[in-house]
C-alpha positions in Angstrom: 21.1 -13.6 22.5 20.5 -10.6 20.0 20.8 -8.1 22.9 23.8 -9.9 24.1 25.4 -10.2 20.7 24.8 -6.3 20.6 26.8 -5.7 23.8 29.5 -8.2 22.5 29.7 -6.0 19.2 30.3 -2.7 21.4 32.7 -4.3 23.7 34.7 -5.0 20.6 34.2 -1.5 18.8 35.5 0.0 22.1 38.7 -2.4 22.3 39.5 -1.3 18.6 39.1 2.3 18.7 39.5 5.4 20.9 37.1 7.8 22.4 34.0 5.7 21.7 30.8 7.1 23.0 27.8 4.8 23.3 24.1 5.1 22.6 21.8 2.0 22.5 22.2 -1.2 21.1 18.9 -3.0 21.2 17.7 -6.3 19.5 15.5 -6.3 16.3 13.1 -8.8 14.9 15.9 -10.4 12.8 19.2 -9.2 14.6 21.0 -6.3 16.6 22.4 -3.2 15.9 24.5 -0.6 18.3 24.5 3.3 17.7 28.4 4.8 18.3 29.9 8.4 17.9 33.3 7.8 16.8 36.1 9.8 15.5 36.6 7.8 12.5 34.3 7.0 9.9 33.2 2.9 9.6 32.9 1.0 6.5 32.1 -2.5 5.8 35.9 -2.8 5.1 36.2 -2.5 9.1 34.0 -5.3 9.7 36.3 -8.1 9.4 38.5 -6.7 12.3 35.4 -6.2 14.6 34.0 -9.8 13.7 37.5 -11.2 15.1 37.5 -9.3 18.3 33.9 -10.2 18.7 34.8 -13.9 18.3 37.7 -13.4 20.8 35.4 -12.1 23.5 32.9 -15.2 22.8 35.7 -17.7 22.9 36.7 -16.3 26.2 33.1 -17.0 27.7 33.1 -14.0 30.1 30.4 -13.5 32.2 27.3 -11.0 31.8 27.3 -9.2 35.4 24.3 -7.3 36.3 24.6 -4.8 39.1 22.7 -1.7 40.3 23.9 1.6 41.1 22.4 4.9 42.8 21.6 7.7 40.4 24.5 9.7 41.7 26.6 7.0 41.4 25.5 6.0 38.0 26.0 9.7 37.1 29.6 9.9 38.1 30.5 6.7 36.4 29.1 7.9 33.0 30.6 11.4 33.4 34.2 10.0 34.1 33.8 7.4 31.4 32.6 10.5 28.9 29.4 8.8 28.0 27.7 12.0 27.1 24.9 10.3 25.5 24.3 7.7 27.9 24.0 10.6 30.7 21.0 12.0 28.5 19.4 8.4 28.4 20.0 8.2 32.3 18.0 11.6 32.9 15.2 10.0 30.8 14.8 7.0 33.1 12.0 7.9 35.8 13.4 8.6 39.5 11.7 5.7 40.9 13.4 3.2 38.7 16.3 1.0 39.5 19.2 2.0 37.5 20.9 -1.2 36.1 24.2 -1.7 34.6 25.9 -5.1 32.8 29.6 -5.8 32.8 31.2 -8.1 30.0 34.7 -8.3 30.4 36.0 -4.6 30.5 32.7 -3.4 28.8 30.2 -1.7 31.1 26.9 -0.7 29.9 23.8 1.4 31.3 21.2 -1.2 30.2 17.7 -2.9 31.5 18.9 -6.2 30.0 18.2 -9.1 29.8 21.2 -11.2 28.8 22.5 -14.4 28.6 24.4 -15.7 31.3 27.9 -16.1 29.5 29.2 -15.1 26.2 30.3 -18.3 25.1 26.5 -19.2 25.0 26.3 -17.0 21.8 26.7 -18.6 18.4 27.2 -17.4 14.7 26.9 -14.0 13.7 27.5 -11.6 10.9 27.8 -7.9 10.7 25.9 -6.7 7.7 25.8 -3.0 7.4 26.5 0.7 8.9 24.4 3.5 8.4 23.9 7.3 9.9 21.6 7.6 12.6 20.6 11.0 14.5 20.7 11.1 18.2 17.0 10.4 19.5 16.1 10.7 15.9 16.2 14.5 15.7 17.9 16.1 12.7 19.5 18.8 14.7 21.3 16.3 16.9 24.4 14.6 16.2 24.7 12.0 13.6 25.8 8.7 15.1 27.0 5.4 13.3 24.9 2.7 13.4 26.3 -0.8 12.9 23.8 -3.9 11.9 24.2 -7.5 12.6 22.6 -10.8 12.4 22.7 -13.5 15.1 21.6 -17.1 15.0 22.3 -20.6 16.4 24.3 -21.8 13.3 26.5 -20.4 10.5 23.5 -22.2 8.1 21.1 -20.0 9.6 22.9 -17.0 9.3 23.6 -18.0 5.4 19.9 -18.3 4.9 19.3 -14.7 6.6 21.9 -13.3 4.2 20.0 -14.9 1.2 16.8 -13.3 2.5 18.5 -10.0 2.8 19.8 -10.5 -0.9 16.5 -11.2 -2.2 15.0 -8.2 -0.4 17.5 -6.0 -2.3 16.4 -7.4 -5.5 12.8 -7.1 -4.6 13.3 -3.3 -3.6 10.3 -1.4 -4.4 12.4 1.5 -5.5 14.4 -0.5 -7.7 11.6 -2.1 -9.4 9.6 0.9 -9.7 12.2 2.4 -11.6 12.8 -0.6 -13.7 8.9 -1.0 -14.4 8.4 2.8 -14.8 5.7 2.6 -11.9 6.4 5.7 -10.1 8.9 8.4 -9.1 9.8 10.9 -6.6 11.2 14.1 -8.0 13.8 16.1 -6.2 12.3 19.1 -7.7 9.0 18.7 -6.2 10.0 17.5 -2.8 11.0 14.3 -0.8 7.9 12.2 0.2 5.6 13.1 -2.6 5.0 10.5 -5.3 4.3 10.8 -8.7 2.3 7.8 -10.1 3.3 7.0 -13.7 0.8 5.3 -16.4 1.5 1.9 -15.3 1.5 2.5 -11.7 -1.7 4.5 -11.8 -3.0 1.6 -13.9 -2.5 -0.6 -11.0 -3.7 1.8 -8.7 -7.0 2.3 -10.5 -7.5 -1.6 -10.3 -6.9 -1.3 -6.5 -9.2 1.6 -6.0 -12.1 0.0 -8.2 -12.1 -3.3 -6.3 -11.8 -1.3 -3.1 -15.0 0.8 -3.8 -16.8 -2.3 -5.3 -16.1 -4.3 -2.0 -17.1 -1.5 0.2 -20.3 -0.9 -1.7 -21.1 -4.6 -1.5 -20.4 -4.4 2.3 -22.8 -1.8 3.2 -20.6 1.3 3.0 -21.1 4.8 1.6 -18.3 6.8 0.2 -17.7 10.4 0.9 -15.2 13.0 -0.6 -14.0 15.7 1.7 -11.6 19.0 1.4 -7.9 18.9 1.7 -8.1 21.6 3.8 -9.7 22.8 7.0 -10.0 25.8 9.2 -7.8 25.6 12.3 -10.6 25.3 14.7 -11.4 21.8 13.5 -7.7 20.7 14.5 -8.0 22.4 17.7 -11.3 20.9 18.3 -9.9 17.3 17.4 -6.7 17.9 19.3 -4.4 17.6 16.6 -2.9 20.9 17.0 -2.3 20.0 20.6 -0.8 16.4 20.0 0.2 16.4 16.5 1.3 20.0 15.1 4.9 19.0 14.5 3.5 16.3 11.9 1.1 18.8 10.3 2.1 21.1 7.4 2.6 24.9 7.8 -0.6 26.9 8.3 -1.8 29.1 5.5 -3.7 32.3 5.9 -7.1 32.5 3.6 -9.5 35.7 4.0 -7.9 36.2 7.5 -8.5 32.8 8.6 -6.2 30.1 9.6 -6.4 26.9 7.8 -4.2 23.6 7.7 -3.6 20.8 5.0 -5.3 17.6 6.4 -3.3 15.2 8.3 -6.5 13.0 9.1 -9.7 12.7 7.4 -11.6 12.3 10.8 -13.1 15.9 11.5 -14.6 16.0 8.1 -16.3 13.0 8.7 -17.5 14.2 11.9 -18.8 17.4 10.1 -20.9 15.3 7.6 -22.4 13.2 10.8 -23.2 16.9 12.5 -24.8 17.9 9.1 -28.0 16.9 10.4 -29.9 15.3 13.6 -29.4 11.7 13.9 -31.7 8.9 14.9 -31.0 5.3 16.4 -32.8 3.9 13.3 -29.9 5.2 11.0 -27.2 3.6 12.9 -24.5 2.1 12.2 -23.4 4.6 9.5 -20.5 3.4 7.8 -18.6 6.0 5.8 -15.5 5.3 3.9 -13.1 7.8 1.7 -10.0 7.5 -0.2 -8.7 10.5 1.2 -5.2 12.0 0.6 -3.7 13.3 3.7 -0.5 15.2 4.1 1.9 14.7 7.2 5.3 16.3 7.7 7.9 13.2 8.0 11.4 14.1 8.6 13.6 13.6 5.6 15.5 10.9 7.4 12.8 8.8 7.7 11.1 9.2 4.2 11.5 6.1 2.4 10.4 5.5 -1.1 6.7 4.6 -1.2 6.9 3.2 2.6 7.0 6.4 4.4 5.8 9.4 2.2 4.7 12.8 3.1 1.5 12.9 1.0 -0.6 9.6 0.8 -4.0 8.4 0.0 -5.4 6.6 3.2 -8.2 4.1 2.7 -10.1 5.4 5.6 -13.5 4.9 7.3 -15.3 5.8 10.2 -18.5 3.9 11.7 -20.6 5.7 13.8 -22.9 3.2 15.8 -24.6 2.6 19.1 -23.2 0.8 21.9 -25.1 -2.5 21.5 -24.0 -2.6 17.8 -20.1 -2.3 18.6 -19.2 -6.1 18.8 -21.4 -7.0 15.7 -19.7 -4.0 13.5 -16.1 -4.9 15.0 -16.7 -8.6 13.8 -17.8 -7.3 10.3 -14.6 -5.1 10.2 -12.2 -7.8 11.0 -14.0 -10.6 8.3 -13.8 -7.3 6.1 -10.4 -6.7 6.5 -9.2 -10.3 6.2 -11.2 -10.8 2.8 -9.3 -7.8 1.5 -6.0 -9.1 2.6 -6.7 -12.5 1.2 -7.5 -11.0 -2.3 -4.1 -9.5 -2.7 -2.6 -12.8 -1.6 -1.8 -12.2 1.8 -2.8 -15.3 3.9 -0.5 -15.3 6.6 -2.1 -12.6 9.0 -1.2 -12.0 12.8 -3.2 -9.6 15.1 -2.1 -7.5 17.9 -4.7 -6.3 20.5 -3.8 -3.1 22.1 -5.4 -2.4 25.3 -5.7 0.9 27.7 -2.7 2.9 28.5 -2.1 4.7 31.9 -3.3 7.9 30.7 -6.6 7.5 29.1 -9.9 9.2 28.2 -13.3 7.5 28.9 -14.7 5.6 31.8 -13.6 2.1 32.7 -16.8 0.6 31.6 -16.6 1.8 28.0 -13.0 0.7 27.8 -13.8 -2.8 29.0 -16.8 -3.0 26.5 -14.4 -1.9 23.6 -11.7 -4.2 24.5 -13.9 -7.2 24.9 -15.6 -6.5 21.7 -12.2 -6.2 19.9 -11.3 -9.3 21.6 -14.5 -11.4 20.6 -14.1 -10.4 17.2 -10.7 -11.8 17.0 -11.7 -14.9 18.6 -14.9 -15.4 16.3 -12.5 -15.3 13.4 -10.2 -17.7 15.0 -7.3 -15.4 14.4 -4.2 -15.6 16.4 -3.2 -12.4 18.3 -1.1 -11.0 20.9 -1.9 -8.6 23.7 0.0 -5.3 23.7 -0.8 -4.4 27.2 -1.3 -0.6 27.6 -0.4 0.1 23.7 -3.7 1.4 23.0 -4.2 5.2 22.1 -5.2 7.6 24.9 -8.8 7.7 22.9 -9.3 3.8 22.8 -8.1 0.2 22.1 -7.2 -1.0 18.7 -6.5 -4.4 16.5 -3.7 -4.1 14.2 -3.5 -6.6 11.6 0.1 -7.5 10.2 0.6 -9.7 7.2 3.8 -11.7 6.1 5.2 -11.2 2.6 6.9 -13.7 0.2 9.9 -13.2 2.2 8.3 -13.8 5.7 8.5 -10.1 6.7 5.8 -8.7 8.9 4.0 -5.7 7.7 1.4 -3.6 9.7 -1.7 -2.9 7.2 -5.0 -3.1 8.9 -6.2 -0.8 11.8 -9.4 -1.0 13.9 -9.6 2.0 16.5 -12.2 2.7 19.2 -12.4 6.5 19.7 -14.0 7.7 22.8 -12.2 11.2 22.4 -13.7 12.7 19.0 -17.5 12.0 19.9 -17.1 14.1 23.1 -14.9 16.8 21.6 -17.3 17.4 18.6 -20.4 16.8 20.9 -21.9 14.0 18.7 -25.3 12.9 19.4 -28.0 10.8 18.2 -32.0 10.4 19.3 -32.1 7.1 20.9 -35.3 5.1 21.1 -36.4 6.9 24.2 -36.3 10.1 22.7 -33.2 11.1 24.4 -30.1 12.4 23.1 -27.1 9.6 23.5 -23.4 9.8 22.6 -22.6 7.4 19.6 -19.4 5.3 19.4 -17.1 5.9 16.7 -14.7 3.4 15.1 -11.6 4.5 13.0 -10.9 1.7 10.4 -8.3 1.6 7.7 -7.9 -1.8 5.6 -4.7 -1.3 3.4 -3.4 1.6 5.2 -2.3 4.1 2.6 -2.3 3.1 -1.2 1.3 4.2 -1.4 2.5 2.1 1.3 0.4 -0.8 0.2 1.5 -0.6 -3.4 5.2 -0.5 -2.1 4.6 -3.8 -0.2 2.6 -5.1 -3.2 5.5 -4.5 -5.3 8.1 -6.2 -3.3 5.8 -9.2 -2.2 5.4 -10.0 -6.0 8.9 -8.6 -6.9 7.1 -6.5 -9.3 5.6 -10.0 -11.1 2.0 -9.1 -10.4 -0.8 -11.6 -10.8 -3.1 -11.5 -14.1 -5.7 -9.2 -12.4 -3.3 -6.6 -11.0 -1.0 -6.3 -13.9 -0.9 -3.1 -15.4 -0.4 -4.6 -19.0 -1.6 -8.1 -19.1 -1.1 -9.4 -22.6 1.2 -8.2 -25.1 0.8 -9.2 -28.9 4.2 -9.6 -30.7 4.1 -9.7 -34.5 7.4 -11.6 -35.7 7.5 -9.2 -39.0 5.7 -6.1 -39.8 3.5 -8.4 -42.3 1.6 -9.5 -39.1 1.2 -6.0 -37.6 -2.7 -6.0 -39.0 -3.5 -9.3 -37.4 -1.8 -8.3 -34.1 -3.7 -4.9 -34.0 -6.9 -7.3 -34.5 -5.9 -9.5 -31.6 -5.3 -6.5 -29.5 -8.6 -5.1 -30.5 -10.3 -8.3 -29.4 -8.5 -8.3 -26.0 -9.5 -4.9 -25.4 -13.1 -5.7 -26.6 -13.1 -8.6 -23.9 -11.9 -6.4 -21.1 -8.4 -6.7 -20.8 -5.4 -4.6 -20.6 -3.3 -5.5 -24.0 -0.2 -4.1 -25.6 1.3 -4.4 -28.9 4.9 -4.4 -29.6 5.1 -3.2 -33.3 8.7 -2.4 -33.5 10.9 -3.7 -36.3 12.9 -5.8 -34.0 13.8 -9.5 -33.8 10.8 -11.7 -32.0 13.3 -12.8 -29.6 14.4 -9.3 -28.4 10.6 -8.4 -28.1 10.2 -11.8 -25.8 13.4 -10.5 -23.6 11.8 -7.1 -23.1 8.5 -8.3 -22.3 9.8 -10.9 -20.0 11.9 -8.0 -18.4 8.8 -5.6 -17.9 7.3 -8.8 -16.1 4.2 -9.3 -18.6 2.1 -12.2 -17.7 1.2 -13.5 -21.5 3.0 -12.9 -24.6 1.0 -13.7 -27.9 3.4 -14.5 -30.7 1.8 -13.9 -34.2 3.6 -15.1 -37.5 2.5 -16.2 -40.8 1.1 -19.2 -39.6 -0.9 -18.0 -37.0 -2.3 -15.5 -39.4 -3.3 -18.0 -41.7 -4.5 -20.3 -38.8 -6.4 -17.4 -37.1 -4.2 -18.6 -33.9 -1.8 -16.8 -31.7 1.4 -18.7 -30.1 1.2 -18.4 -26.3 4.3 -17.8 -23.7 3.5 -17.3 -20.4 5.7 -15.5 -17.8 5.8 -18.4 -15.7 5.6 -21.8 -17.8 7.2 -20.3 -21.0 5.6 -21.8 -24.3 2.1 -22.6 -24.1 1.4 -23.8 -27.7 -0.9 -22.4 -30.0 -4.2 -21.4 -29.4 -7.6 -20.2 -31.0 -8.5 -16.7 -29.7 -11.7 -17.6 -28.0 -9.5 -20.6 -26.2 -7.1 -18.0 -24.8 -10.1 -15.4 -23.8 -11.5 -18.6 -21.7 -8.3 -19.3 -20.1 -7.4 -15.6 -19.2 -11.0 -15.2 -18.0 -10.6 -18.0 -15.5 -7.1 -16.6 -14.3 -8.3 -13.2 -14.2 -10.4 -14.0 -11.1 -9.5 -12.0 -8.1 -8.4 -14.4 -5.2 -11.4 -14.3 -2.6 
């Protein structure tokens, strides 16, 4: 339905405008889009006219007709119709692949399909936005216009999707990040380079402390490694061959070429190689909150979700073949526990298997893939198989969570690697006294702290649970006469290990409450003459409002109970 609706929209645009050049029009997870090169600039004001034409095409109930052409005839048709972008797309299709086209009334498109049988089968739809999109995603190519739309079985479903879009706009981490003063990305410094402000840094500190404790409790040791490394490291790892476009420019230091690190792997490998290893040491579980730098094109940089400098919660497991399955199961269990602690209960897994071009023998791939699959089954996790979707150096598991709006985000990854142990000649002495090759597993649980923080902001709409909130409690004296008592309450909260604040401005208490609500403070403690006299506080919760007067001891007991991490 979504793919067919994209064709209907393209047919409508071609009907309404002259000299339309087409690129691609795929279905998306919740709708569709199509990329056009047009002589006029489209705005949402043009959407009603396009929607009227789309409705007419649907009402006509015309068939989607599939037909095949030889490469010569396909090229001729696209040349005669002036479809230059389609000609480039045609050239990318392998010579041995059948070339298929679909006709919908007067509209003809180079397309693999599939489609519904007739346009009359399509139901409700709505065009929602237009944006720029470079052809092939390359900044030096022409800028096209991408129209996005939604489709569903009924207008009611469309309205529900539109409400979700509006809610997503309200939860945009860039908007909330500015409102709550959590972070910024300054033009004078550069796109994709994040400044963590005090409140955002406080949350990051809480996340990192929790992360470190969980890792030590789970048997990991932590590493710290350099931010730059000599070029030969990246040559050996293969990054300069496969990843150079995403690496920052090299620097010359004492006549030697260095690069900012895009990954932590080669450094952890150097630690492994720093001494001879025995099977008795394995498995080695090494983790690092390592900041890496990757050149992302300016067109794809997006707030915290796509940045150029980020801290990856990286880990590498060096183990013997017989230890693989057990270690993978531990990693999956560990990952699920971490995600649930942050409030993500809906988790789906994707198992990516061997691609056509891969390194390593079939037996190792089979063992690795079975180990990953067994771990997922043992945890009772639903998973989909992405056949051929693994990296050339090993299969992987991706864990995706759904946030409060039901949007899916990929976070945890467990990745086998047959490549780097070979490239760096990693060995250990086995029980037979002979040198053997270890298995290596790459593993990230939260992904990057920047992206994870952006997802957290949107999931909670900035209203973080008590254990994550940068300021957990704010004391609000009614007048200046209660400032001394307010400071005493603040000190008691601080002593108890909480993150309190005091609003001692000479403002009405109502204004102080409104500000605290705007800043999404979990608890407000109002102190007036009565509270000073009785040694209490009047408690107001972000959720639930007025909670009445409480003795400080009772309040601390309540806060301690709520401040527990969801495990």
